[in-house]
C-alpha positions in Angstrom: 20.6 -61.0 37.8 19.8 -57.9 35.8 19.1 -54.8 37.9 15.6 -53.6 37.9 14.8 -49.9 38.1 11.5 -48.0 38.6 10.1 -45.8 35.8 6.8 -44.0 35.1 5.0 -44.5 31.8 2.0 -42.3 31.3 1.8 -41.8 35.1 1.9 -45.5 36.0 5.0 -47.1 37.7 6.8 -50.1 36.2 9.9 -52.1 37.1 12.1 -52.7 34.1 15.6 -53.9 33.3 18.2 -51.1 33.6 19.6 -50.0 30.2 16.9 -51.9 28.2 15.6 -50.3 25.0 12.5 -48.4 25.9 10.4 -49.8 23.0 11.2 -53.3 24.1 10.8 -52.5 27.8 7.4 -51.0 27.3 6.3 -54.0 25.1 7.1 -56.4 27.9 4.5 -54.6 30.0 1.9 -54.6 27.2 2.5 -51.0 26.1 2.8 -50.5 22.4 5.1 -47.8 21.0 4.7 -47.7 17.2 7.8 -47.7 15.0 8.8 -48.6 11.5 12.7 -48.7 11.6 12.9 -50.7 14.9 12.3 -54.5 14.6 12.5 -57.6 16.7 16.1 -58.9 17.1 17.6 -55.7 15.8 21.3 -55.6 16.5 21.1 -51.9 17.4 18.6 -49.2 17.3 18.4 -47.1 14.1 16.3 -44.1 15.2 15.6 -43.2 11.5 11.8 -43.1 11.2 11.1 -41.0 14.4 7.6 -42.6 14.7 8.4 -43.9 18.2 8.9 -40.3 19.5 8.1 -40.1 23.2 8.6 -37.5 25.9 11.3 -38.4 28.5 11.6 -36.1 31.6 10.0 -33.3 29.6 12.0 -33.7 26.4 11.1 -35.3 23.1 13.2 -38.2 21.9 13.0 -41.5 20.0 11.9 -44.4 22.2 14.0 -47.0 20.3 17.3 -45.2 21.1 16.4 -44.5 24.7 17.9 -46.8 27.4 15.8 -46.9 30.5 17.3 -45.3 33.7 15.9 -45.2 37.2 13.3 -42.5 37.8 12.5 -41.8 34.2 9.1 -40.0 33.7 8.0 -41.1 30.2 4.9 -39.9 28.3 3.8 -42.0 25.3 0.2 -41.3 24.5 -0.3 -37.5 24.9 -2.4 -35.8 22.3 0.7 -33.9 21.0 2.8 -37.1 20.6 0.0 -39.0 18.9 -0.5 -36.1 16.4 3.3 -36.0 15.8 3.3 -39.7 14.9 0.3 -39.2 12.6 2.0 -36.3 10.9 5.1 -38.4 10.2 3.0 -41.2 8.7 1.0 -38.7 6.6 4.3 -37.1 5.4 5.6 -40.5 4.3 2.4 -41.1 2.3 2.7 -37.6 0.8 6.4 -37.9 -0.1 6.4 -41.4 -1.6 4.5 -43.5 -4.2 2.3 -45.2 -1.7 -0.7 -46.1 -3.8 -2.0 -49.2 -1.9 -4.2 -50.6 -4.6 -1.2 -51.0 -6.9 1.4 -52.0 -4.3 2.5 -55.6 -4.1 3.0 -55.3 -0.4 -0.5 -54.1 0.4 -1.9 -56.1 3.3 1.6 -56.9 4.5 2.9 -53.3 4.7 3.9 -51.9 8.1 3.3 -48.3 7.0 -0.2 -49.2 5.8 -1.0 -51.0 9.1 0.2 -48.0 11.2 -2.1 -45.8 9.1 -5.0 -48.2 9.9 -4.2 -48.2 13.6 -4.0 -44.4 13.7 -7.3 -44.1 11.8 -5.6 -42.0 9.0 -7.9 -41.5 6.0 -5.9 -38.8 4.2 -2.7 -36.8 4.5 -2.9 -33.1 5.4 0.2 -32.4 3.3 0.4 -31.9 -0.5 1.9 -34.8 -2.4 5.4 -34.4 -3.6 5.5 -37.0 -6.5 9.3 -37.0 -6.6 10.6 -39.2 -9.4 13.1 -41.6 -8.0 14.7 -44.7 -9.7 12.9 -48.0 -10.0 15.8 -50.5 -10.4 14.9 -53.7 -12.3 18.6 -54.6 -13.0 19.2 -56.9 -10.0 18.9 -60.6 -10.8 16.4 -61.5 -8.0 15.0 -58.2 -6.7 13.2 -55.1 -7.8 14.1 -51.9 -5.9 11.3 -49.3 -5.9 12.9 -46.2 -4.4 9.7 -44.2 -4.6 8.3 -46.4 -1.8 11.4 -46.5 0.3 11.1 -44.6 3.6 14.9 -44.8 4.3 14.4 -46.8 7.5 17.9 -48.4 7.0 16.7 -51.9 8.0 18.0 -53.6 4.8 21.4 -51.8 5.0 22.0 -53.0 8.6 20.5 -56.5 8.4 21.1 -57.9 5.0 24.8 -58.9 4.4 26.6 -61.3 2.2 28.0 -64.5 3.7 31.4 -62.8 4.1 29.9 -59.8 5.7 29.8 -57.4 2.7 27.1 -54.8 2.3 24.3 -55.7 -0.3 22.3 -52.5 0.3 23.7 -49.0 1.0 22.6 -45.4 1.1 23.9 -43.1 -1.6 23.8 -39.3 -2.0 22.7 -36.9 0.7 19.7 -34.9 1.9 16.5 -35.2 -0.1 18.4 -37.1 -2.8 19.3 -40.0 -0.5 18.2 -43.3 -1.8 18.9 -47.0 -1.5 21.3 -48.7 -3.9 22.0 -52.4 -4.3 25.4 -54.0 -5.1 24.5 -56.1 -8.2 27.5 -58.5 -7.7 26.6 -59.3 -4.1 22.9 -59.4 -4.8 23.4 -62.1 -7.4 25.1 -64.3 -4.7 22.1 -64.0 -2.3 20.2 -67.2 -1.6 16.5 -67.3 -2.3 15.9 -67.3 1.5 18.0 -64.1 1.9 16.1 -62.4 -0.9 12.7 -63.3 0.7 14.1 -62.1 4.1 15.0 -58.7 2.5 11.5 -58.3 1.1 9.9 -59.3 4.4 12.2 -57.1 6.4 11.3 -54.0 4.3 8.4 -52.3 6.1 6.9 -51.1 2.8 7.0 -52.3 -0.8 10.4 -51.0 -1.7 12.1 -54.4 -2.0 10.3 -57.0 -4.0 11.4 -60.5 -5.1 10.8 -61.1 -8.8 8.0 -63.7 -9.3 7.0 -63.7 -5.6 4.5 -60.8 -5.4 0.8 -61.3 -4.7 1.5 -64.7 -3.3 -1.0 -64.4 -0.5 -4.7 -63.7 -1.5 -6.7 -60.9 0.0 -8.0 -61.9 3.4 -5.0 -64.0 4.3 -2.3 -61.4 4.4 -0.3 -60.3 7.5 -2.5 -57.5 8.7 -5.9 -58.5 7.1 -7.3 -59.8 10.4 -5.6 -57.5 12.9 -7.6 -54.3 12.5 -9.8 -52.8 15.1 -13.3 -51.4 14.8 -13.3 -47.8 13.8 -15.7 -45.0 14.7 -16.1 -42.1 12.3 -15.6 -38.8 14.1 -18.7 -36.7 13.4 -18.3 -33.0 13.3 -21.5 -32.2 11.5 -25.1 -33.0 12.5 -27.5 -32.1 9.8 -31.2 -31.3 10.4 -33.6 -32.0 7.6 -34.7 -28.7 6.1 -38.1 -27.5 7.3 -40.9 -28.9 5.2 -38.7 -31.6 3.7 -38.4 -35.2 4.8 -35.2 -36.1 3.0 -31.6 -34.9 2.8 -30.4 -33.9 -0.6 -27.3 -35.8 -1.9 -25.2 -35.2 -5.0 -22.5 -37.4 -6.5 -20.0 -37.1 -9.3 -17.1 -39.1 -10.9 -14.0 -37.2 -11.8 -10.7 -38.9 -12.9 -11.5 -42.4 -11.7 -13.0 -45.6 -13.0 -16.6 -45.3 -11.6 -15.9 -48.3 -9.4 -16.8 -46.3 -6.2 -20.3 -45.6 -7.7 -20.6 -49.3 -8.5 -19.6 -50.1 -4.9 -22.1 -47.5 -3.6 -24.9 -49.5 -5.4 -23.6 -52.8 -3.8 -25.7 -51.9 -0.7 -28.3 -53.9 -2.7 -31.9 -53.9 -1.3 -30.9 -51.7 1.6 -30.7 -48.8 -0.9 -34.6 -48.7 -0.5 -34.0 -47.7 3.2 -31.5 -45.1 2.1 -33.9 -43.7 -0.5 -36.4 -43.1 2.3 -33.8 -40.8 4.0 -32.1 -39.1 1.0 -33.0 -37.7 -2.3 -30.3 -37.6 -5.1 -29.8 -34.5 -7.1 -27.0 -33.9 -9.6 -25.6 -37.4 -10.0 -24.8 -40.1 -12.6 -27.2 -42.2 -10.7 -30.1 -39.9 -11.6 -28.7 -38.5 -14.8 -29.4 -35.0 -13.5 -26.5 -33.1 -15.1 -26.9 -29.7 -13.3 -27.7 -28.8 -9.7 -31.4 -28.0 -9.3 -31.2 -27.3 -5.6 -28.7 -26.8 -2.8 -27.4 -30.1 -1.4 -26.7 -31.3 2.1 -23.9 -33.7 1.1 -21.7 -34.0 -2.1 -19.9 -37.3 -2.7 -16.8 -37.0 -5.0 -15.2 -40.0 -6.7 -11.9 -39.6 -8.6 -9.2 -37.0 -8.5 -8.6 -34.0 -10.8 -6.8 -34.7 -14.0 -8.1 -32.0 -16.3 -9.6 -28.5 -16.3 -13.2 -29.9 -16.3 -12.5 -31.9 -13.2 -11.4 -28.7 -11.4 -14.5 -26.8 -12.5 -16.9 -29.6 -11.4 -15.2 -30.0 -8.0 -15.3 -26.3 -7.3 -19.0 -26.3 -8.2 -19.7 -29.1 -5.8 -17.8 -27.2 -3.0 -20.0 -24.2 -3.8 -23.3 -26.1 -3.9 -22.9 -28.7 -1.1 -22.8 -28.0 2.6 -20.6 -31.1 3.3 -18.1 -32.6 0.8 -16.9 -36.2 1.0 -13.9 -37.6 -1.0 -14.8 -41.2 -1.9 -12.1 -43.7 -2.8 -8.4 -43.9 -3.4 -8.4 -41.6 -6.5 -10.3 -38.8 -4.7 -8.2 -39.1 -1.5 -4.7 -39.8 -2.9 -5.0 -39.4 -6.7 -5.1 -43.2 -7.1 -4.0 -45.1 -10.1 -4.4 -42.0 -12.4 -1.8 -40.1 -10.2 0.8 -42.7 -11.0 1.4 -40.7 -14.2 2.7 -37.9 -12.0 6.1 -39.6 -11.9 6.4 -39.2 -15.7 6.3 -35.9 -17.6 2.8 -35.3 -19.3 4.4 -35.0 -22.7 5.9 -38.5 -22.4 2.6 -39.9 -21.3 0.8 -38.4 -24.3 3.5 -39.6 -26.8 3.3 -43.1 -25.4 -0.5 -43.2 -25.6 -1.0 -41.6 -29.0 2.3 -41.6 -30.9 4.1 -44.7 -29.9 1.2 -47.1 -29.2 0.1 -49.7 -31.7 -3.0 -49.0 -33.8 -4.5 -50.3 -37.0 -6.2 -46.9 -37.7 -4.5 -44.9 -40.4 -3.5 -41.4 -39.3 -4.4 -42.2 -35.6 -0.9 -41.2 -34.3 -2.0 -37.8 -33.4 -2.3 -36.2 -29.9 -5.9 -34.9 -29.6 -6.1 -31.1 -29.3 -9.4 -29.2 -29.6 -10.9 -26.3 -27.7 -13.8 -28.5 -26.7 -11.5 -31.1 -25.1 -10.7 -30.3 -21.4 -7.0 -29.5 -20.9 -5.0 -32.1 -19.1 -3.2 -30.9 -16.0 0.5 -31.6 -15.5 -0.4 -33.7 -12.5 -3.4 -35.6 -11.2 -4.4 -34.0 -7.9 -6.3 -35.4 -4.8 -9.5 -33.4 -4.2 -8.3 -31.9 -1.0 -5.5 -30.1 -2.8 -8.1 -28.2 -4.9 -10.9 -27.5 -2.4 -11.6 -28.1 1.3 -12.9 -31.7 1.9 -14.8 -32.4 5.1 -14.6 -36.2 5.2 -12.5 -38.9 3.5 -13.5 -42.5 2.8 -10.4 -44.4 1.5 -10.5 -47.7 -0.4 -10.4 -49.0 -4.0 -13.3 -49.1 -3.9 -14.6 -48.5 -0.4 -17.1 -51.1 0.9 -20.7 -50.2 0.4 -21.6 -50.6 4.0 -18.7 -48.3 5.0 -19.9 -45.6 2.6 -23.4 -45.6 3.9 -22.4 -45.8 7.5 -20.3 -42.7 7.1 -23.0 -40.8 5.2 -25.7 -41.7 7.7 -23.3 -40.9 10.6 -22.7 -37.4 9.2 -26.4 -36.8 8.4 -27.8 -38.1 11.7 -24.8 -37.3 14.0 -24.6 -40.9 15.2 -21.2 -42.5 15.3 -21.3 -46.0 13.9 -18.5 -48.6 14.1 -16.7 -49.5 10.9 -15.3 -53.0 10.9 -11.9 -53.8 9.6 -13.1 -55.7 6.6 -15.1 -52.5 5.6 -12.1 -50.2 6.0 -9.5 -50.8 3.5 -7.0 -48.7 1.5 -6.9 -51.3 -1.2 
């Protein structure tokens, strides 16, 4: 019989099997330690993602590489450890090409699900936009290195029938990336290829012809979310002599879909209009601020000089600024051009594209046209943003719950189906 030892987890005593992996031992007692690299039936612990960082006898270490010993005093959910895990998740989003609305793994992505669980709405770190290889050469797979988090699951788990490596790490440091052996990959069975895609915690390994198989609402994590509460730091008081809060909105580099979603509140907008008055906004066609605003709502990221100017004006004229939607929060679909030099983007759009208009192969250039930036930037990399509402587009009820919570200082639950990154 396996020897049981006594340990403490967050000041409660448990009896666990001596030498058992801490993540698995905690799970047996209903205690969840988040991780991306560790998985069920793992042959050995990888310790690569560091998200399972815990405190053992006063020292920080990874839970998946810790074997339980008698008398261990383990802390899992201290404020510092929770913030450390959130920071790692945020850095992964900032370092890679994790644009959920355009990712085939969205809804089945472990990284996305951890962000949901931790209530992450935006990253506090500037985006890197490193341009790594996207390999379409394999017969069955597509390897998107910009999404790879280097967890090493595929390297350790996916082998050929005679035990040869199919995936491997190449280069070192920040240049490290996954490489696939084309000869071995071609020999993989369809089941092996699907297993590799499912084992990958993000959308770095895809099977050709198998993406978007499951519709929205039926994917792995669609029904596992928890109700969220929006942390409220501001409580506005309606100005003296006025019955309504003043709200301004604008659309920068985006598709205007967030404004359309905002209108999806349908007849309830009549209740909203009793509480708020719109100032500068496409909804009112008021093009300049006519008064100071309580709240500014920004859709879209910054792709050109005019976007920067408008965003800074909103920061100056609004007490509270809310970034609305994927483009404002992460740069969104427009930011996917950040992985390609601007010159190549313009040449592809204006020089190399097909057109029937004679003389149309010219890149527009006039002093009245706003200058394109080399990158598309999330709003919080230009000005201070007070609140973030992710989604593409966010649900109308989610938008108005957040706005009303901020104005009235009343936290309101946001249901999982209202809180989506995609």
